[in-house]
Residue frames as a rotation matrix with the C-alpha (Angstrom) as fourth column:
MET 1
0.586 0.810 0.000 0.00
0.810 -0.586 0.000 0.00
0.000 0.000 -1.000 0.00
ASN 2
-0.031 -0.556 0.831 1.31
0.472 -0.741 -0.478 3.44
0.881 0.377 0.285 -0.88
LYS 3
-0.614 -0.305 -0.728 2.50
0.787 -0.172 -0.592 5.36
0.056 -0.937 0.346 2.22
ASN 4
-0.951 0.285 0.118 0.55
-0.276 -0.957 0.083 8.47
0.137 0.047 0.989 1.23
VAL 5
-0.132 0.943 -0.306 -2.64
-0.293 0.258 0.921 6.46
0.947 0.211 0.242 0.98
LEU 6
-0.087 0.030 -0.996 -1.92
0.770 0.636 -0.048 4.86
0.632 -0.771 -0.078 4.35
ASN 7
-0.913 -0.287 -0.290 -1.37
0.406 -0.707 -0.580 8.27
-0.038 -0.647 0.762 5.97
LYS 8
-0.683 0.716 0.145 -4.68
-0.562 -0.642 0.521 9.52
0.467 0.274 0.841 4.60
LEU 9
0.068 0.711 -0.700 -6.44
0.112 0.691 0.714 6.46
0.991 -0.126 -0.033 5.99
LEU 10
-0.261 -0.246 -0.934 -4.94
0.900 0.289 -0.327 6.87
0.350 -0.925 0.146 9.44
PHE 11
0.459 0.390 -0.798 -5.04
0.642 -0.767 -0.005 10.63
-0.614 -0.510 -0.602 9.90
ASN 12
0.655 -0.197 0.730 -4.23
0.519 -0.584 -0.624 13.83
0.549 0.787 -0.280 8.15
LYS 13
-0.266 -0.868 -0.419 -0.94
0.942 -0.142 -0.305 15.44
0.206 -0.476 0.855 9.27
LYS 14
-0.647 0.057 0.760 -2.41
0.060 -0.990 0.126 18.93
0.760 0.127 0.637 8.87
ASP 15
0.452 0.891 0.045 -5.24
-0.056 -0.022 0.998 18.02
0.890 -0.454 0.040 11.24
ILE 16
0.483 -0.330 -0.811 -2.81
0.841 0.434 0.324 16.95
0.246 -0.838 0.487 13.96
ASN 17
-0.618 -0.784 0.061 -0.68
0.749 -0.611 -0.258 20.09
0.239 -0.114 0.964 13.64
ALA 18
-0.513 0.497 0.700 -3.80
-0.142 -0.853 0.502 22.27
0.847 0.159 0.508 13.73
MET 19
0.246 0.647 -0.721 -5.16
0.637 0.453 0.624 20.60
0.730 -0.613 -0.301 16.86
THR 20
-0.014 -0.176 0.984 -5.56
-0.559 -0.815 -0.154 22.89
0.829 -0.552 -0.087 19.81
LYS 21
-0.893 -0.346 0.288 -5.32
-0.412 0.369 -0.833 21.98
0.182 -0.863 -0.472 23.45
ILE 22
-0.408 0.752 -0.517 -7.90
0.497 0.658 0.566 19.47
0.766 -0.026 -0.642 24.69
THR 23
-0.514 0.298 0.804 -10.44
-0.612 -0.784 -0.101 21.34
0.601 -0.544 0.586 26.75
LYS 24
-0.911 0.254 0.324 -12.35
-0.162 0.502 -0.849 20.15
-0.379 -0.826 -0.417 29.78
GLU 25
-0.002 0.965 -0.263 -15.58
-0.761 -0.172 -0.626 20.70
-0.649 0.199 0.734 27.82
GLU 26
0.025 -0.061 -0.998 -14.39
-0.876 0.480 -0.052 18.28
0.482 0.875 -0.042 25.13
VAL 27
-0.905 -0.367 -0.215 -13.56
-0.204 0.818 -0.538 15.67
0.373 -0.444 -0.815 27.75
LYS 28
-0.615 0.752 0.240 -16.99
-0.346 0.016 -0.938 16.17
-0.709 -0.659 0.250 29.35
LYS 29
0.164 0.695 -0.701 -18.68
-0.958 -0.057 -0.280 15.78
-0.234 0.717 0.656 25.95
VAL 30
-0.285 -0.348 -0.893 -16.83
-0.613 0.783 -0.110 12.56
0.737 0.516 -0.437 25.15
ALA 31
-0.992 -0.054 0.111 -17.50
-0.122 0.546 -0.828 11.23
-0.016 -0.836 -0.549 28.65
HIS 32
-0.274 0.962 0.009 -21.19
-0.635 -0.173 -0.753 12.00
-0.722 -0.212 0.658 28.22
LEU 33
0.216 0.323 -0.922 -21.28
-0.951 0.285 -0.123 10.24
0.223 0.903 0.368 24.83
ALA 34
-0.480 -0.490 -0.727 -19.49
-0.301 0.871 -0.388 7.23
0.824 0.033 -0.566 26.36
ARG 35
0.591 0.807 0.013 -21.89
-0.198 0.129 0.972 7.36
0.782 -0.577 0.236 29.32
LEU 36
-0.171 -0.730 -0.662 -19.05
0.759 0.330 -0.561 7.83
0.628 -0.598 0.497 31.79
GLU 37
0.918 0.384 0.100 -19.45
0.212 -0.688 0.694 9.72
0.336 -0.615 -0.713 35.01
LEU 38
-0.085 -0.994 -0.066 -16.27
0.786 -0.026 -0.617 11.69
0.612 -0.104 0.784 35.68
ASN 39
0.637 0.204 -0.743 -15.60
0.675 -0.613 0.410 14.02
-0.372 -0.763 -0.529 38.56
GLU 40
0.965 -0.220 -0.139 -13.73
-0.256 -0.904 -0.343 17.31
-0.050 0.366 -0.929 38.09
ASN 41
0.186 -0.951 0.246 -10.37
-0.625 0.078 0.777 15.75
-0.758 -0.298 -0.580 39.01
GLU 42
-0.031 -0.136 0.990 -10.83
0.471 0.872 0.134 12.91
-0.882 0.470 0.037 36.49
ILE 43
0.869 0.380 0.318 -11.84
0.463 -0.393 -0.795 15.39
-0.177 0.837 -0.517 33.77
ASN 44
0.722 -0.665 -0.191 -8.66
-0.651 -0.746 0.140 17.42
-0.236 0.023 -0.972 34.36
ASN 45
-0.048 -0.757 0.651 -6.56
-0.340 0.625 0.702 14.27
-0.939 -0.188 -0.288 34.46
HIS 46
0.259 0.218 0.941 -8.00
0.690 0.639 -0.339 12.95
-0.675 0.737 0.015 31.16
ALA 47
0.996 0.084 -0.015 -7.55
0.054 -0.758 -0.650 16.32
-0.066 0.647 -0.760 29.46
GLU 48
0.382 -0.924 -0.013 -3.87
-0.790 -0.334 0.514 16.35
-0.479 -0.186 -0.858 30.49
GLN 49
-0.149 -0.435 0.888 -3.32
0.023 0.896 0.443 12.74
-0.989 0.086 -0.124 29.39
LEU 50
0.606 0.428 0.671 -4.99
0.667 0.186 -0.721 13.32
-0.434 0.884 -0.173 26.00
GLU 51
0.918 -0.326 -0.225 -2.87
-0.383 -0.875 -0.297 16.42
-0.100 0.358 -0.928 25.48
LYS 52
0.029 -0.948 0.318 0.29
-0.642 0.226 0.733 14.40
-0.766 -0.225 -0.601 26.20
ILE 53
0.071 0.077 0.995 -0.82
0.501 0.859 -0.102 11.76
-0.863 0.506 0.022 23.68
LEU 54
0.909 0.311 0.278 -1.36
0.396 -0.431 -0.811 14.42
-0.132 0.847 -0.515 21.02
ASP 55
0.614 -0.769 -0.178 2.05
-0.712 -0.637 0.295 15.96
-0.341 -0.054 -0.939 21.79
TYR 56
-0.154 -0.662 0.733 3.62
-0.177 0.749 0.639 12.55
-0.972 -0.031 -0.233 21.31
ILE 57
0.431 0.381 0.818 1.84
0.720 0.402 -0.566 12.14
-0.544 0.833 -0.101 17.97
ARG 58
0.980 -0.112 -0.163 3.12
-0.177 -0.868 -0.465 15.58
-0.090 0.484 -0.870 16.91
GLN 59
0.167 -0.977 0.132 6.67
-0.713 -0.027 0.700 14.43
-0.681 -0.211 -0.702 17.76
LEU 60
-0.111 -0.167 0.980 6.24
0.315 0.929 0.194 11.23
-0.943 0.330 -0.050 15.76
GLU 61
0.800 0.507 0.321 4.96
0.468 -0.193 -0.863 13.20
-0.376 0.840 -0.392 12.77
LYS 62
0.668 -0.617 -0.416 8.32
-0.634 -0.764 0.116 15.03
-0.390 0.187 -0.902 12.58
ILE 63
-0.160 -0.741 0.653 10.13
-0.164 0.672 0.722 11.78
-0.974 0.008 -0.228 11.77
ASP 64
-0.052 0.055 -0.997 10.87
-0.988 -0.147 0.043 11.28
-0.144 0.988 0.062 8.06
THR 65
-0.171 0.082 0.982 9.45
-0.196 0.974 -0.116 7.88
-0.966 -0.212 -0.150 7.15
ASP 66
0.450 0.395 -0.801 9.29
-0.808 -0.201 -0.553 8.32
-0.380 0.896 0.229 3.37
ASP 67
-0.112 -0.591 -0.799 11.91
-0.828 0.500 -0.254 5.62
0.550 0.633 -0.545 2.72
VAL 68
-0.789 -0.095 0.608 10.59
-0.504 0.665 -0.551 3.23
-0.352 -0.741 -0.572 5.38
PRO 69
-0.681 0.558 -0.473 8.45
-0.193 0.487 0.852 0.41
0.706 0.672 -0.224 3.96
CYS 70
0.127 0.824 0.552 5.08
-0.940 -0.078 0.333 -0.34
0.318 -0.561 0.765 5.56
THR 71
-0.815 -0.372 -0.444 5.10
-0.202 0.901 -0.384 -3.34
0.543 -0.223 -0.810 7.87
THR 72
0.280 0.948 -0.150 2.57
-0.214 0.214 0.953 -5.31
0.936 -0.235 0.263 9.84
ARG 73
0.921 -0.032 -0.389 4.80
0.377 0.338 0.863 -6.04
0.104 -0.941 0.323 12.85
ALA 74
0.763 -0.646 0.029 7.90
-0.612 -0.706 0.357 -4.64
-0.210 -0.290 -0.933 14.51
ILE 75
-0.291 -0.858 0.422 9.94
-0.607 0.507 0.612 -7.84
-0.740 -0.078 -0.668 14.18
GLU 76
-0.047 0.234 -0.971 10.02
-0.953 0.280 0.113 -9.77
0.298 0.931 0.210 10.93
VAL 77
0.148 0.186 0.971 8.72
-0.549 0.832 -0.076 -13.32
-0.822 -0.523 0.226 11.33
ILE 78
-0.222 -0.276 -0.935 10.12
-0.936 0.328 0.126 -16.00
0.272 0.904 -0.331 9.04
ASN 79
0.748 0.503 0.432 8.60
-0.585 0.808 0.073 -19.46
-0.312 -0.308 0.899 8.94
VAL 80
-0.480 -0.871 -0.105 11.10
-0.858 0.442 0.261 -22.29
-0.181 0.216 -0.960 8.91
PHE 81
0.651 0.750 -0.117 9.69
-0.751 0.614 -0.243 -25.21
-0.111 0.246 0.963 6.99
ARG 82
-0.395 -0.707 0.587 11.05
-0.457 0.705 0.542 -28.70
-0.797 -0.055 -0.602 6.89
LYS 83
-0.667 0.128 -0.734 10.75
-0.677 0.307 0.669 -30.93
0.311 0.943 -0.119 3.87
ASP 84
0.220 0.839 0.497 7.56
-0.896 0.376 -0.237 -32.97
-0.386 -0.393 0.835 4.04
GLU 85
-0.465 -0.479 -0.744 8.84
-0.712 0.702 -0.007 -36.53
0.526 0.527 -0.668 3.85
LYS 86
0.729 0.669 -0.145 7.21
-0.508 0.670 0.541 -39.83
0.459 -0.321 0.828 4.63
LYS 87
-0.478 -0.865 0.151 9.06
-0.741 0.304 -0.599 -41.67
0.473 -0.398 -0.786 7.38
ASN 88
0.274 0.491 -0.827 8.38
0.092 0.842 0.531 -45.07
0.957 -0.222 0.185 8.86
SER 89
-0.155 -0.259 0.953 8.17
-0.882 -0.398 -0.251 -45.17
0.444 -0.880 -0.167 12.61
ASP 90
-0.303 -0.029 -0.953 8.68
0.143 0.987 -0.076 -48.11
0.942 -0.159 -0.295 14.93
CYS 91
-0.982 -0.141 0.127 7.25
-0.089 -0.246 -0.965 -46.47
0.167 -0.959 0.229 18.03
ASN 92
-0.220 0.974 -0.044 3.57
-0.413 -0.053 0.909 -47.45
0.884 0.218 0.414 17.61
GLU 93
0.157 0.253 -0.955 3.68
0.611 0.735 0.295 -49.81
0.776 -0.629 -0.039 20.58
GLU 94
-0.710 -0.492 -0.503 5.29
0.700 -0.418 -0.579 -47.15
0.074 -0.763 0.642 22.81
LEU 95
-0.854 0.440 0.276 2.67
-0.369 -0.888 0.275 -44.57
0.366 0.133 0.921 21.81
LEU 96
0.052 0.918 -0.394 -0.21
-0.141 0.397 0.907 -46.96
0.989 0.009 0.150 22.49
GLU 97
-0.139 -0.180 -0.974 1.21
0.852 0.480 -0.210 -47.62
0.505 -0.859 0.086 25.95
LEU 98
-0.966 -0.259 0.021 0.96
0.221 -0.864 -0.453 -43.90
0.136 -0.433 0.891 26.73
GLY 99
-0.404 0.892 0.204 -2.81
-0.427 -0.381 0.820 -43.88
0.809 0.244 0.534 26.27
PRO 100
-0.365 0.317 0.875 -5.23
-0.921 0.013 -0.388 -44.58
-0.134 -0.948 0.288 29.14
SER 101
0.136 0.459 0.878 -6.76
-0.223 0.878 -0.424 -47.61
-0.965 -0.138 0.221 27.46
ARG 102
-0.445 -0.318 -0.837 -6.18
-0.877 -0.036 0.480 -49.66
-0.183 0.948 -0.262 24.31
GLU 103
0.486 0.552 0.677 -7.65
-0.248 0.830 -0.499 -52.49
-0.838 0.074 0.541 22.31
ASP 104
0.624 -0.398 0.673 -5.27
0.735 0.590 -0.333 -54.36
-0.265 0.702 0.661 19.99
LYS 105
-0.397 -0.839 0.372 -3.50
0.917 -0.379 0.124 -51.75
0.037 0.391 0.920 17.82
TYR 106
-0.136 0.474 0.870 -5.89
0.333 -0.805 0.490 -48.86
0.933 0.356 -0.048 18.71
PHE 107
-0.965 -0.017 0.260 -6.69
-0.220 -0.481 -0.849 -46.47
0.140 -0.877 0.461 21.53
LYS 108
-0.398 0.874 -0.279 -9.90
0.823 0.474 0.312 -47.42
0.405 -0.106 -0.908 23.29
VAL 109
-0.949 0.145 0.280 -12.28
-0.207 -0.956 -0.209 -44.51
0.237 -0.256 0.937 23.79
PRO 110
-0.593 0.797 0.115 -15.75
0.084 0.203 -0.976 -44.23
-0.801 -0.569 -0.187 25.34
LYS 111
-0.492 0.547 0.677 -18.70
0.869 0.255 0.425 -44.83
0.059 0.797 -0.601 23.05
ILE 112
-0.850 0.141 -0.508 -20.29
0.001 -0.963 -0.269 -41.55
-0.527 -0.229 0.818 22.00
MET 113
-0.545 0.691 -0.475 -23.07
-0.792 -0.239 0.562 -42.67
0.274 0.683 0.677 19.68
ASN 114
-0.261 0.570 0.779 -26.10
-0.437 0.650 -0.622 -44.78
-0.861 -0.503 0.080 20.40
GLU 115
-0.989 -0.098 0.114 -27.07
0.043 0.546 0.837 -47.48
-0.145 0.832 -0.536 17.93
């Protein structure tokens, strides 16, 4: 996906730079819409925390990421596959001994269907 398209989907840089300080009235409005009861101290606290988050976003926006490819995770994950080969195994008897109950060459399980 083109980085410019991704930026437009996430947020507009101009909008973040133009943002003013979060007001107590805005916090009250959002709290009301979310049906949260906040006291005056909580309203002030949330306004301060939201302002710090926006400041952090403004700092991140200053970083030049034009040559950085888009990723889905911070650490690249590489699957290590082994060749799918048929192998004969001589441990059938040992595996059957690990089960709680057996009958001949099979595990014995409780009946689950009525005839």
